[in-house]
FIKOLZA-1660 file (N, C-alpha, C; in steps of 0.1 Angstrom, whole numbers, plus 5000, padded with zeros to 4 digits):
% residues 254
   i   px   py   pz ch aa at
   1 8971 0496 1623  A  M  N
   1 8965 0486 1614  A  M CA
   1 8971 0472 1618  A  M  C
   2 8962 0462 1618  A  L  N
   2 8966 0449 1621  A  L CA
   2 8976 0443 1611  A  L  C
   3 8973 0445 1598  A  S  N
   3 8983 0440 1588  A  S CA
   3 8996 0446 1589  A  S  C
   4 8997 0459 1593  A  Q  N
   4 9010 0466 1595  A  Q CA
   4 9018 0459 1607  A  Q  C
   5 9010 0456 1618  A  K  N
   5 9017 0450 1629  A  K CA
   5 9022 0436 1625  A  K  C
   6 9014 0428 1618  A  I  N
   6 9019 0415 1614  A  I CA
   6 9031 0416 1605  A  I  C
   7 9030 0425 1595  A  N  N
   7 9041 0426 1585  A  N CA
   7 9054 0430 1592  A  N  C
   8 9052 0439 1602  A  H  N
   8 9064 0444 1609  A  H CA
   8 9071 0432 1616  A  H  C
   9 9063 0423 1623  A  L  N
   9 9069 0412 1630  A  L CA
   9 9074 0402 1620  A  L  C
  10 9068 0400 1608  A  L  N
  10 9073 0391 1599  A  L CA
  10 9086 0394 1592  A  L  C
  11 9090 0407 1593  A  S  N
  11 9102 0411 1587  A  S CA
  11 9114 0404 1594  A  S  C
  12 9112 0398 1605  A  A  N
  12 9123 0391 1612  A  A CA
  12 9126 0377 1607  A  A  C
  13 9116 0372 1599  A  F  N
  13 9117 0359 1593  A  F CA
  13 9125 0358 1580  A  F  C
  14 9133 0348 1579  A  E  N
  14 9140 0346 1566  A  E CA
  14 9129 0340 1556  A  E  C
  15 9130 0345 1543  A  P  N
  15 9120 0340 1534  A  P CA
  15 9124 0326 1528  A  P  C
  16 9113 0320 1523  A  I  N
  16 9115 0307 1515  A  I CA
  16 9106 0308 1503  A  I  C
  17 9110 0303 1492  A  T  N
  17 9102 0303 1479  A  T CA
  17 9094 0290 1478  A  T  C
  18 9084 0290 1469  A  L  N
  18 9076 0279 1466  A  L CA
  18 9085 0267 1461  A  L  C
  19 9095 0270 1453  A  M  N
  19 9104 0259 1448  A  M CA
  19 9112 0253 1460  A  M  C
  20 9116 0261 1469  A  E  N
  20 9124 0256 1480  A  E CA
  20 9115 0248 1490  A  E  C
  21 9102 0249 1489  A  M  N
  21 9093 0242 1498  A  M CA
  21 9090 0228 1493  A  M  C
  22 9096 0224 1482  A  D  N
  22 9093 0210 1477  A  D CA
  22 9095 0199 1487  A  D  C
  23 9105 0202 1496  A  R  N
  23 9108 0191 1506  A  R CA
  23 9098 0190 1517  A  R  C
  24 9089 0199 1518  A  V  N
  24 9078 0199 1528  A  V CA
  24 9064 0199 1522  A  V  C
  25 9063 0193 1510  A  K  N
  25 9049 0192 1504  A  K CA
  25 9039 0185 1513  A  K  C
  26 9044 0174 1519  A  L  N
  26 9036 0167 1529  A  L CA
  26 9021 0165 1524  A  L  C
  27 9020 0160 1513  A  M  N
  27 9006 0157 1507  A  M CA
  27 9000 0145 1515  A  M  C
  28 9008 0137 1522  A  N  N
  28 9003 0127 1531  A  N CA
  28 9009 0130 1544  A  N  C
  29 9001 0133 1555  A  R  N
  29 9007 0139 1567  A  R CA
  29 8998 0137 1579  A  R  C
  30 9002 0141 1590  A  V  N
  30 8994 0143 1602  A  V CA
  30 8992 0157 1605  A  V  C
  31 8980 0162 1607  A  D  N
  31 8977 0176 1609  A  D CA
  31 8973 0177 1624  A  D  C
  32 8978 0188 1630  A  T  N
  32 8974 0191 1644  A  T CA
  32 8970 0206 1644  A  T  C
  33 8957 0209 1648  A  K  N
  33 8952 0222 1647  A  K CA
  33 8952 0229 1661  A  K  C
  34 8953 0242 1661  A  F  N
  34 8952 0250 1673  A  F CA
  34 8944 0263 1670  A  F  C
  35 8938 0269 1680  A  A  N
  35 8930 0281 1678  A  A CA
  35 8933 0291 1689  A  A  C
  36 8936 0303 1685  A  F  N
  36 8939 0314 1695  A  F CA
  36 8936 0327 1689  A  F  C
  37 8937 0338 1697  A  S  N
  37 8933 0351 1693  A  S CA
  37 8945 0358 1686  A  S  C
  38 8941 0369 1679  A  I  N
  38 8951 0377 1673  A  I CA
  38 8961 0383 1683  A  I  C
  39 8956 0387 1694  A  N  N
  39 8966 0392 1705  A  N CA
  39 8976 0382 1709  A  N  C
  40 8971 0370 1711  A  E  N
  40 8980 0359 1715  A  E CA
  40 8990 0356 1704  A  E  C
  41 8986 0356 1692  A  F  N
  41 8994 0354 1680  A  F CA
  41 9005 0365 1679  A  F  C
  42 9001 0377 1681  A  L  N
  42 9011 0388 1680  A  L CA
  42 9022 0387 1691  A  L  C
  43 9017 0382 1702  A  D  N
  43 9026 0380 1714  A  D CA
  43 9037 0370 1711  A  D  C
  44 9033 0358 1706  A  F  N
  44 9043 0348 1705  A  F CA
  44 9050 0346 1691  A  F  C
  45 9045 0354 1681  A  L  N
  45 9050 0353 1667  A  L CA
  45 9065 0355 1667  A  L  C
  46 9071 0365 1673  A  P  N
  46 9085 0368 1672  A  P CA
  46 9093 0356 1677  A  P  C
  47 9088 0347 1686  A  A  N
  47 9096 0336 1691  A  A CA
  47 9098 0325 1680  A  A  C
  48 9090 0326 1670  A  L  N
  48 9090 0315 1659  A  L CA
  48 9101 0318 1649  A  L  C
  49 9106 0330 1648  A  S  N
  49 9115 0334 1637  A  S CA
  49 9129 0326 1638  A  S  C
  50 9132 0322 1650  A  E  N
  50 9144 0314 1652  A  E CA
  50 9144 0300 1646  A  E  C
  51 9131 0295 1645  A  H  N
  51 9130 0281 1641  A  H CA
  51 9124 0279 1627  A  H  C
  52 9117 0290 1622  A  Y  N
  52 9110 0288 1609  A  Y CA
  52 9113 0299 1599  A  Y  C
  53 9113 0295 1586  A  R  N
  53 9113 0305 1575  A  R CA
  53 9099 0307 1571  A  R  C
  54 9096 0318 1563  A  I  N
  54 9083 0321 1559  A  I CA
  54 9082 0321 1544  A  I  C
  55 9071 0316 1539  A  L  N
  55 9068 0315 1525  A  L CA
  55 9065 0330 1520  A  L  C
  56 9072 0333 1509  A  E  N
  56 9069 0346 1503  A  E CA
  56 9065 0344 1488  A  E  C
  57 9054 0349 1484  A  I  N
  57 9048 0348 1471  A  I CA
  57 9045 0362 1465  A  I  C
  58 9051 0365 1454  A  E  N
  58 9048 0378 1447  A  E CA
  58 9050 0389 1457  A  E  C
  59 9060 0389 1465  A  N  N
  59 9064 0399 1474  A  N CA
  59 9054 0401 1486  A  N  C
  60 9046 0391 1488  A  T  N
  60 9037 0391 1500  A  T CA
  60 9040 0379 1509  A  T  C
  61 9039 0381 1522  A  R  N
  61 9040 0370 1531  A  R CA
  61 9027 0366 1538  A  R  C
  62 9016 0373 1534  A  T  N
  62 9003 0370 1539  A  T CA
  62 8993 0369 1527  A  T  C
  63 8996 0359 1518  A  P  N
  63 8987 0358 1507  A  P CA
  63 8973 0354 1510  A  P  C
  64 8964 0358 1501  A  R  N
  64 8950 0355 1503  A  R CA
  64 8946 0342 1495  A  R  C
  65 8937 0335 1502  A  Y  N
  65 8931 0323 1496  A  Y CA
  65 8916 0324 1495  A  Y  C
  66 8910 0318 1485  A  E  N
  66 8896 0317 1483  A  E CA
  66 8892 0302 1480  A  E  C
  67 8882 0297 1487  A  S  N
  67 8878 0283 1485  A  S CA
  67 8863 0283 1483  A  S  C
  68 8859 0273 1475  A  L  N
  68 8845 0270 1473  A  L CA
  68 8843 0255 1476  A  L  C
  69 8836 0253 1487  A  Y  N
  69 8834 0239 1491  A  Y CA
  69 8821 0232 1485  A  Y  C
  70 8822 0219 1483  A  F  N
  70 8811 0212 1477  A  F CA
  70 8807 0201 1487  A  F  C
  71 8794 0198 1487  A  D  N
  71 8789 0187 1495  A  D CA
  71 8776 0182 1488  A  D  C
  72 8771 0171 1492  A  D  N
  72 8758 0166 1486  A  D CA
  72 8746 0172 1494  A  D  C
  73 8735 0169 1489  A  A  N
  73 8722 0175 1495  A  A CA
  73 8720 0171 1510  A  A  C
  74 8726 0160 1514  A  Q  N
  74 8725 0156 1528  A  Q CA
  74 8737 0161 1537  A  Q  C
  75 8746 0169 1531  A  F  N
  75 8758 0173 1538  A  F CA
  75 8766 0162 1544  A  F  C
  76 8768 0152 1536  A  S  N
  76 8774 0139 1540  A  S CA
  76 8789 0142 1545  A  S  C
  77 8796 0150 1538  A  F  N
  77 8810 0153 1543  A  F CA
  77 8810 0159 1557  A  F  C
  78 8801 0169 1559  A  F  N
  78 8800 0175 1572  A  F CA
  78 8796 0165 1583  A  F  C
  79 8786 0157 1579  A  K  N
  79 8781 0147 1589  A  K CA
  79 8791 0137 1593  A  K  C
  80 8799 0133 1583  A  D  N
  80 8810 0123 1585  A  D CA
  80 8820 0128 1596  A  D  C
  81 8823 0141 1594  A  H  N
  81 8832 0147 1604  A  H CA
  81 8826 0148 1618  A  H  C
  82 8813 0153 1618  A  H  N
  82 8806 0155 1630  A  H CA
  82 8804 0142 1638  A  H  C
  83 8802 0131 1630  A  N  N
  83 8800 0118 1636  A  N CA
  83 8812 0111 1639  A  N  C
  84 8824 0117 1637  A  G  N
  84 8837 0111 1640  A  G CA
  84 8841 0099 1632  A  G  C
  85 8837 0099 1619  A  R  N
  85 8842 0089 1610  A  R CA
  85 8857 0090 1607  A  R  C
  86 8864 0079 1608  A  T  N
  86 8878 0080 1606  A  T CA
  86 8882 0079 1591  A  T  C
  87 8872 0077 1583  A  N  N
  87 8875 0077 1568  A  N CA
  87 8865 0087 1562  A  N  C
  88 8870 0098 1559  A  R  N
  88 8861 0109 1554  A  R CA
  88 8868 0118 1544  A  R  C
  89 8860 0126 1537  A  F  N
  89 8865 0134 1526  A  F CA
  89 8860 0149 1527  A  F  C
  90 8868 0158 1521  A  K  N
  90 8863 0171 1518  A  K CA
  90 8867 0175 1504  A  K  C
  91 8858 0181 1497  A  V  N
  91 8860 0185 1483  A  V CA
  91 8859 0200 1482  A  V  C
  92 8869 0207 1475  A  R  N
  92 8868 0221 1474  A  R CA
  92 8876 0225 1462  A  R  C
  93 8873 0237 1456  A  F  N
  93 8882 0244 1447  A  F CA
  93 8889 0255 1455  A  F  C
  94 8901 0257 1453  A  R  N
  94 8909 0267 1460  A  R CA
  94 8917 0275 1450  A  R  C
  95 8916 0288 1452  A  K  N
  95 8923 0298 1444  A  K CA
  95 8934 0304 1453  A  K  C
  96 8946 0304 1449  A  Y  N
  96 8958 0310 1455  A  Y CA
  96 8959 0324 1449  A  Y  C
  97 8952 0334 1455  A  V  N
  97 8949 0346 1448  A  V CA
  97 8962 0353 1443  A  V  C
  98 8972 0354 1451  A  D  N
  98 8984 0362 1447  A  D CA
  98 8992 0356 1436  A  D  C
  99 8991 0343 1435  A  S  N
  99 8999 0336 1425  A  S CA
  99 8989 0332 1413  A  S  C
 100 8976 0336 1414  A  N  N
 100 8966 0333 1404  A  N CA
 100 8966 0319 1399  A  N  C
 101 8966 0310 1409  A  L  N
 101 8966 0295 1406  A  L CA
 101 8953 0290 1413  A  L  C
 102 8946 0280 1406  A  S  N
 102 8934 0274 1412  A  S CA
 102 8935 0259 1410  A  S  C
 103 8930 0252 1420  A  F  N
 103 8930 0237 1420  A  F CA
 103 8917 0232 1425  A  F  C
 104 8914 0220 1420  A  L  N
 104 8903 0212 1426  A  L CA
 104 8911 0203 1436  A  L  C
 105 8907 0204 1449  A  E  N
 105 8914 0196 1459  A  E CA
 105 8905 0187 1467  A  E  C
 106 8910 0175 1470  A  I  N
 106 8903 0166 1478  A  I CA
 106 8911 0162 1490  A  I  C
 107 8906 0163 1501  A  K  N
 107 8913 0159 1514  A  K CA
 107 8907 0146 1519  A  K  C
 108 8915 0136 1520  A  H  N
 108 8910 0123 1526  A  H CA
 108 8916 0121 1539  A  H  C
 109 8908 0121 1549  A  K  N
 109 8912 0118 1563  A  K CA
 109 8910 0103 1566  A  K  C
 110 8920 0096 1569  A  F  N
 110 8919 0082 1572  A  F CA
 110 8928 0078 1583  A  F  C
 111 8921 0074 1594  A  K  N
 111 8928 0069 1606  A  K CA
 111 8939 0079 1611  A  K  C
 112 8935 0092 1611  A  G  N
 112 8944 0102 1617  A  G CA
 112 8953 0108 1608  A  G  C
 113 8954 0103 1595  A  R  N
 113 8963 0109 1585  A  R CA
 113 8955 0117 1575  A  R  C
 114 8961 0127 1569  A  T  N
 114 8955 0135 1558  A  T CA
 114 8962 0132 1545  A  T  C
 115 8955 0129 1535  A  D  N
 115 8961 0127 1521  A  D CA
 115 8954 0136 1512  A  D  C
 116 8962 0146 1506  A  K  N
 116 8956 0156 1498  A  K CA
 116 8959 0153 1483  A  K  C
 117 8949 0153 1474  A  S  N
 117 8951 0151 1460  A  S CA
 117 8945 0164 1453  A  S  C
 118 8951 0168 1442  A  R  N
 118 8945 0179 1435  A  R CA
 118 8949 0179 1420  A  R  C
 119 8941 0187 1412  A  I  N
 119 8944 0189 1398  A  I CA
 119 8942 0204 1396  A  I  C
 120 8950 0209 1387  A  K  N
 120 8949 0223 1384  A  K CA
 120 8937 0226 1375  A  K  C
 121 8931 0238 1378  A  V  N
 121 8919 0243 1370  A  V CA
 121 8922 0257 1366  A  V  C
 122 8915 0262 1356  A  D  N
 122 8917 0276 1351  A  D CA
 122 8910 0286 1360  A  D  C
 123 8898 0283 1364  A  V  N
 123 8890 0291 1373  A  V CA
 123 8882 0283 1382  A  V  C
 124 8876 0289 1393  A  I  N
 124 8867 0281 1402  A  I CA
 124 8853 0281 1396  A  I  C
 125 8848 0269 1392  A  P  N
 125 8835 0268 1387  A  P CA
 125 8824 0266 1397  A  P  C
 126 8812 0269 1394  A  T  N
 126 8801 0267 1404  A  T CA
 126 8794 0254 1400  A  T  C
 127 8798 0247 1389  A  E  N
 127 8793 0234 1386  A  E CA
 127 8804 0225 1382  A  E  C
 128 8803 0212 1386  A  L  N
 128 8814 0203 1383  A  L CA
 128 8813 0198 1368  A  L  C
 129 8825 0198 1362  A  S  N
 129 8825 0193 1348  A  S CA
 129 8827 0177 1349  A  S  C
 130 8826 0171 1338  A  E  N
 130 8827 0156 1337  A  E CA
 130 8841 0153 1342  A  E  C
 131 8851 0160 1338  A  N  N
 131 8865 0158 1342  A  N CA
 131 8867 0159 1358  A  N  C
 132 8860 0169 1363  A  H  N
 132 8860 0171 1378  A  H CA
 132 8854 0159 1385  A  H  C
 133 8842 0155 1380  A  Q  N
 133 8835 0144 1386  A  Q CA
 133 8843 0131 1385  A  Q  C
 134 8850 0129 1374  A  E  N
 134 8858 0117 1373  A  E CA
 134 8870 0117 1383  A  E  C
 135 8876 0129 1384  A  F  N
 135 8887 0130 1394  A  F CA
 135 8882 0127 1408  A  F  C
 136 8871 0133 1412  A  I  N
 136 8865 0131 1425  A  I CA
 136 8862 0116 1427  A  I  C
 137 8856 0110 1418  A  E  N
 137 8852 0096 1419  A  E CA
 137 8864 0087 1420  A  E  C
 138 8875 0091 1413  A  S  N
 138 8887 0083 1414  A  S CA
 138 8893 0083 1427  A  S  C
 139 8891 0093 1435  A  I  N
 139 8897 0095 1448  A  I CA
 139 8887 0089 1459  A  I  C
 140 8874 0093 1458  A  T  N
 140 8865 0089 1468  A  T CA
 140 8859 0075 1466  A  T  C
 141 8861 0070 1454  A  E  N
 141 8855 0057 1450  A  E CA
 141 8840 0057 1451  A  E  C
 142 8834 0068 1449  A  N  N
 142 8820 0069 1450  A  N CA
 142 8815 0079 1439  A  N  C
 143 8803 0077 1434  A  N  N
 143 8797 0086 1424  A  N CA
 143 8788 0095 1432  A  N  C
 144 8793 0106 1437  A  I  N
 144 8785 0115 1446  A  I CA
 144 8780 0127 1438  A  I  C
 145 8767 0130 1440  A  E  N
 145 8762 0142 1433  A  E CA
 145 8764 0154 1442  A  E  C
 146 8774 0162 1438  A  L  N
 146 8779 0173 1447  A  L CA
 146 8774 0187 1442  A  L  C
 147 8773 0196 1451  A  R  N
 147 8769 0210 1447  A  R CA
 147 8777 0219 1456  A  R  C
 148 8779 0232 1451  A  P  N
 148 8786 0242 1459  A  P CA
 148 8777 0246 1471  A  P  C
 149 8784 0247 1483  A  V  N
 149 8776 0251 1495  A  V CA
 149 8782 0262 1503  A  V  C
 150 8794 0266 1500  A  M  N
 150 8800 0277 1508  A  M CA
 150 8813 0282 1502  A  M  C
 151 8814 0296 1503  A  W  N
 151 8827 0303 1500  A  W CA
 151 8834 0305 1513  A  W  C
 152 8847 0304 1512  A  N  N
 152 8856 0307 1524  A  N CA
 152 8868 0315 1519  A  N  C
 153 8872 0325 1526  A  S  N
 153 8884 0333 1523  A  S CA
 153 8892 0336 1535  A  S  C
 154 8904 0337 1534  A  F  N
 154 8913 0341 1545  A  F CA
 154 8927 0345 1540  A  F  C
 155 8935 0350 1549  A  H  N
 155 8949 0353 1546  A  H CA
 155 8957 0342 1554  A  H  C
 156 8969 0338 1549  A  R  N
 156 8976 0328 1555  A  R CA
 156 8991 0331 1555  A  R  C
 157 8997 0328 1567  A  L  N
 157 9011 0327 1568  A  L CA
 157 9015 0313 1568  A  L  C
 158 9026 0310 1560  A  T  N
 158 9031 0296 1559  A  T CA
 158 9045 0296 1564  A  T  C
 159 9048 0289 1575  A  L  N
 159 9061 0288 1581  A  L CA
 159 9067 0274 1578  A  L  C
 160 9079 0274 1575  A  V  N
 160 9086 0261 1573  A  V CA
 160 9098 0259 1582  A  V  C
 161 9097 0248 1590  A  N  N
 161 9108 0245 1599  A  N CA
 161 9121 0245 1593  A  N  C
 162 9131 0251 1599  A  K  N
 162 9145 0252 1593  A  K CA
 162 9152 0238 1593  A  K  C
 163 9148 0229 1602  A  V  N
 163 9154 0216 1603  A  V CA
 163 9145 0205 1601  A  V  C
 164 9134 0205 1607  A  E  N
 164 9124 0194 1607  A  E CA
 164 9116 0194 1594  A  E  C
 165 9111 0182 1590  A  N  N
 165 9102 0182 1578  A  N CA
 165 9088 0185 1583  A  N  C
 166 9085 0198 1584  A  E  N
 166 9074 0203 1591  A  E CA
 166 9070 0217 1585  A  E  C
 167 9056 0218 1583  A  R  N
 167 9051 0231 1578  A  R CA
 167 9040 0236 1588  A  R  C
 168 9039 0249 1590  A  L  N
 168 9029 0255 1599  A  L CA
 168 9022 0265 1591  A  L  C
 169 9008 0264 1590  A  T  N
 169 9000 0275 1584  A  T CA
 169 8992 0282 1595  A  T  C
 170 8991 0295 1594  A  L  N
 170 8983 0303 1603  A  L CA
 170 8974 0312 1595  A  L  C
 171 8961 0309 1597  A  D  N
 171 8950 0316 1589  A  D CA
 171 8943 0326 1597  A  D  C
 172 8941 0338 1591  A  F  N
 172 8934 0349 1598  A  F CA
 172 8925 0356 1589  A  F  C
 173 8917 0365 1594  A  D  N
 173 8907 0373 1586  A  D CA
 173 8898 0363 1579  A  D  C
 174 8893 0353 1586  A  I  N
 174 8886 0342 1581  A  I CA
 174 8871 0345 1578  A  I  C
 175 8866 0344 1566  A  T  N
 175 8853 0347 1563  A  T CA
 175 8845 0336 1556  A  T  C
 176 8833 0334 1560  A  F  N
 176 8824 0324 1553  A  F CA
 176 8812 0331 1547  A  F  C
 177 8808 0326 1535  A  K  N
 177 8798 0333 1528  A  K CA
 177 8790 0323 1519  A  K  C
 178 8777 0325 1519  A  W  N
 178 8768 0318 1509  A  W CA
 178 8755 0326 1508  A  W  C
 179 8753 0331 1496  A  E  N
 179 8741 0339 1493  A  E CA
 179 8741 0351 1503  A  E  C
 180 8730 0352 1511  A  E  N
 180 8729 0364 1519  A  E CA
 180 8736 0363 1533  A  E  C
 181 8742 0351 1535  A  H  N
 181 8748 0348 1548  A  H CA
 181 8763 0351 1547  A  H  C
 182 8767 0359 1557  A  L  N
 182 8781 0362 1558  A  L CA
 182 8786 0362 1573  A  L  C
 183 8797 0355 1576  A  Q  N
 183 8802 0355 1589  A  Q CA
 183 8817 0357 1589  A  Q  C
 184 8822 0366 1597  A  N  N
 184 8836 0369 1597  A  N CA
 184 8842 0366 1611  A  N  C
 185 8853 0359 1611  A  F  N
 185 8860 0356 1624  A  F CA
 185 8873 0364 1623  A  F  C
 186 8872 0377 1626  A  G  N
 186 8883 0387 1624  A  G CA
 186 8893 0386 1634  A  G  C
 187 8891 0380 1646  A  N  N
 187 8900 0380 1657  A  N CA
 187 8905 0366 1660  A  N  C
 188 8902 0356 1651  A  L  N
 188 8905 0342 1653  A  L CA
 188 8917 0338 1644  A  L  C
 189 8926 0331 1650  A  I  N
 189 8937 0325 1642  A  I CA
 189 8935 0310 1643  A  I  C
 190 8935 0303 1632  A  I  N
 190 8935 0288 1631  A  I CA
 190 8949 0284 1626  A  I  C
 191 8956 0277 1634  A  A  N
 191 8969 0272 1631  A  A CA
 191 8968 0257 1628  A  A  C
 192 8976 0253 1618  A  E  N
 192 8976 0239 1614  A  E CA
 192 8991 0234 1613  A  E  C
 193 8995 0225 1621  A  L  N
 193 9009 0220 1621  A  L CA
 193 9008 0207 1613  A  L  C
 194 9016 0207 1602  A  K  N
 194 9016 0196 1592  A  K CA
 194 9029 0188 1594  A  K  C
 195 9029 0176 1597  A  Q  N
 195 9041 0168 1600  A  Q CA
 195 9040 0154 1594  A  Q  C
 196 9051 0147 1591  A  E  N
 196 9051 0134 1586  A  E CA
 196 9045 0125 1597  A  E  C
 197 9049 0127 1609  A  N  N
 197 9043 0120 1621  A  N CA
 197 9043 0130 1632  A  N  C
 198 9034 0128 1642  A  V  N
 198 9033 0138 1653  A  V CA
 198 9046 0139 1661  A  V  C
 199 9051 0151 1661  A  N  N
 199 9064 0154 1669  A  N CA
 199 9061 0165 1679  A  N  C
 200 9058 0161 1691  A  R  N
 200 9055 0171 1701  A  R CA
 200 9067 0179 1706  A  R  C
 201 9079 0175 1701  A  N  N
 201 9091 0183 1705  A  N CA
 201 9094 0194 1695  A  N  C
 202 9085 0196 1685  A  S  N
 202 9087 0206 1675  A  S CA
 202 9086 0220 1682  A  S  C
 203 9092 0230 1676  A  A  N
 203 9092 0243 1683  A  A CA
 203 9078 0249 1685  A  A  C
 204 9069 0247 1675  A  F  N
 204 9056 0253 1677  A  F CA
 204 9048 0244 1687  A  F  C
 205 9049 0231 1686  A  Y  N
 205 9041 0223 1695  A  Y CA
 205 9046 0226 1710  A  Y  C
 206 9059 0228 1712  A  A  N
 206 9064 0231 1725  A  A CA
 206 9059 0245 1730  A  A  C
 207 9058 0254 1720  A  L  N
 207 9053 0268 1724  A  L CA
 207 9038 0267 1728  A  L  C
 208 9030 0259 1720  A  M  N
 208 9016 0258 1724  A  M CA
 208 9014 0252 1738  A  M  C
 209 9023 0242 1741  A  K  N
 209 9022 0236 1754  A  K CA
 209 9026 0247 1765  A  K  C
 210 9036 0255 1762  A  E  N
 210 9040 0265 1772  A  E CA
 210 9029 0275 1774  A  E  C
 211 9022 0279 1763  A  K  N
 211 9011 0288 1764  A  K CA
 211 8998 0282 1769  A  K  C
 212 8998 0269 1772  A  C  N
 212 8986 0262 1776  A  C CA
 212 8975 0262 1765  A  C  C
 213 8979 0262 1753  A  I  N
 213 8969 0261 1742  A  I CA
 213 8969 0247 1736  A  I  C
 214 8958 0240 1738  A  R  N
 214 8957 0226 1735  A  R CA
 214 8953 0224 1720  A  R  C
 215 8956 0213 1714  A  P  N
 215 8952 0210 1701  A  P CA
 215 8937 0210 1700  A  P  C
 216 8932 0214 1688  A  Y  N
 216 8918 0217 1686  A  Y CA
 216 8913 0211 1673  A  Y  C
 217 8903 0202 1673  A  R  N
 217 8899 0195 1661  A  R CA
 217 8885 0200 1656  A  R  C
 218 8886 0209 1646  A  L  N
 218 8875 0214 1640  A  L CA
 218 8879 0221 1627  A  L  C
 219 8874 0217 1615  A  S  N
 219 8878 0223 1603  A  S CA
 219 8871 0236 1600  A  S  C
 220 8877 0244 1591  A  K  N
 220 8871 0256 1587  A  K CA
 220 8858 0253 1579  A  K  C
 221 8858 0242 1572  A  Y  N
 221 8845 0238 1565  A  Y CA
 221 8834 0236 1575  A  Y  C
 222 8837 0229 1585  A  C  N
 222 8826 0226 1595  A  C CA
 222 8822 0239 1603  A  C  C
 223 8832 0248 1606  A  I  N
 223 8828 0260 1612  A  I CA
 223 8819 0268 1604  A  I  C
 224 8822 0270 1591  A  G  N
 224 8814 0278 1582  A  G CA
 224 8801 0271 1579  A  G  C
 225 8800 0258 1578  A  S  N
 225 8787 0251 1576  A  S CA
 225 8778 0254 1587  A  S  C
 226 8783 0253 1600  A  I  N
 226 8774 0256 1611  A  I CA
 226 8769 0270 1611  A  I  C
 227 8778 0279 1608  A  E  N
 227 8774 0294 1608  A  E CA
 227 8763 0296 1597  A  E  C
 228 8764 0290 1586  A  I  N
 228 8755 0292 1575  A  I CA
 228 8743 0284 1576  A  I  C
 229 8744 0271 1579  A  Y  N
 229 8733 0262 1578  A  Y CA
 229 8728 0256 1592  A  Y  C
 230 8736 0259 1602  A  G  N
 230 8733 0253 1615  A  G CA
 230 8719 0257 1620  A  G  C
 231 8712 0248 1626  A  G  N
 231 8698 0251 1631  A  G CA
 231 8687 0249 1621  A  G  C
 232 8691 0247 1608  A  T  N
 232 8681 0245 1598  A  T CA
 232 8684 0231 1591  A  T  C
 233 8695 0231 1583  A  A  N
 233 8698 0219 1576  A  A CA
 233 8707 0210 1584  A  A  C
 234 8714 0215 1594  A  L  N
 234 8724 0208 1601  A  L CA
 234 8722 0207 1616  A  L  C
 235 8724 0195 1621  A  K  N
 235 8726 0193 1636  A  K CA
 235 8741 0193 1639  A  K  C
 236 8745 0199 1650  A  F  N
 236 8759 0200 1653  A  F CA
 236 8762 0199 1668  A  F  C
 237 8754 0190 1674  A  N  N
 237 8755 0189 1689  A  N CA
 237 8770 0186 1693  A  N  C
 238 8777 0177 1686  A  N  N
 238 8790 0173 1689  A  N CA
 238 8800 0185 1688  A  N  C
 239 8796 0195 1681  A  F  N
 239 8806 0207 1678  A  F CA
 239 8802 0219 1687  A  F  C
 240 8791 0219 1695  A  K  N
 240 8787 0231 1701  A  K CA
 240 8797 0237 1710  A  K  C
 241 8804 0228 1719  A  K  N
 241 8814 0234 1728  A  K CA
 241 8825 0240 1721  A  K  C
 242 8830 0233 1710  A  K  N
 242 8841 0238 1702  A  K CA
 242 8837 0252 1696  A  K  C
 243 8825 0253 1690  A  L  N
 243 8822 0265 1684  A  L CA
 243 8820 0276 1694  A  L  C
 244 8815 0273 1706  A  L  N
 244 8814 0284 1716  A  L CA
 244 8828 0289 1720  A  L  C
 245 8837 0280 1721  A  K  N
 245 8851 0284 1724  A  K CA
 245 8857 0293 1713  A  K  C
 246 8855 0289 1700  A  L  N
 246 8860 0297 1689  A  L CA
 246 8853 0311 1690  A  L  C
 247 8840 0312 1692  A  K  N
 247 8834 0325 1693  A  K CA
 247 8838 0333 1704  A  K  C
 248 8842 0327 1715  A  K  N
 248 8847 0334 1727  A  K CA
 248 8861 0340 1723  A  K  C
 249 8869 0332 1717  A  I  N
 249 8882 0337 1712  A  I CA
 249 8880 0349 1703  A  I  C
 250 8871 0347 1693  A  N  N
 250 8868 0358 1683  A  N CA
 250 8863 0371 1689  A  N  C
 251 8856 0370 1701  A  S  N
 251 8850 0381 1707  A  S CA
 251 8860 0390 1715  A  S  C
 252 8872 0384 1718  A  Y  N
 252 8883 0392 1725  A  Y CA
 252 8886 0404 1717  A  Y  C
 253 8889 0415 1724  A  A  N
 253 8892 0428 1718  A  A CA
 253 8906 0426 1710  A  A  C
 254 8906 0430 1698  A  A  N
 254 8918 0429 1690  A  A CA
 254 8928 0440 1693  A  A  C
% end
């Protein structure tokens, strides 16, 4: 079983708690993404234990996440990303399943940096309350009529550099769903290196260079939107090559 293989390799990592992670919240940061297959991941994961500790929540090191993304009727958030706008937003509710915590989260990408704001919620709603709308407007500075457009779920490993102010997330078993549409990327890993400023000398960045895996700019929200709405509501010419690469990675035998 894949989960057994991953958990066996993760036993070599020293744990870190949520409280200890306060020093690497990095709510304002630079993100660098990478994509590779499960087989590649299993191959180089042991090399990371020397440099990183792993987040452990409720006795699990691969907690599950669920997200509900919102956009307007014109898919403006998606189009802003597709068209390369340097000032753009994403709005989602996210549930941290194992810790039973949920938040309304807004990610603001501005000139290469990511600023994340959030407020706690009791459950993930399918309609925005007045309080939610006020929070979104306070961050985006726009009164946008938003609606839910996609569910996303995945498991995540969170690694924290032992020395540097750096966090690394590795998402797998990635699923996108809306109504009758379901797409699973079961052999794809999306890694996101979160740093105060880009540090190409970090252990993970150096490992990616050694493995000839280049940084990759495409969000899970955009991937899922293309899979669910592409060809009908969305044009995605600028993402076609990237999506083909991700599907090629996902098609490798696990």
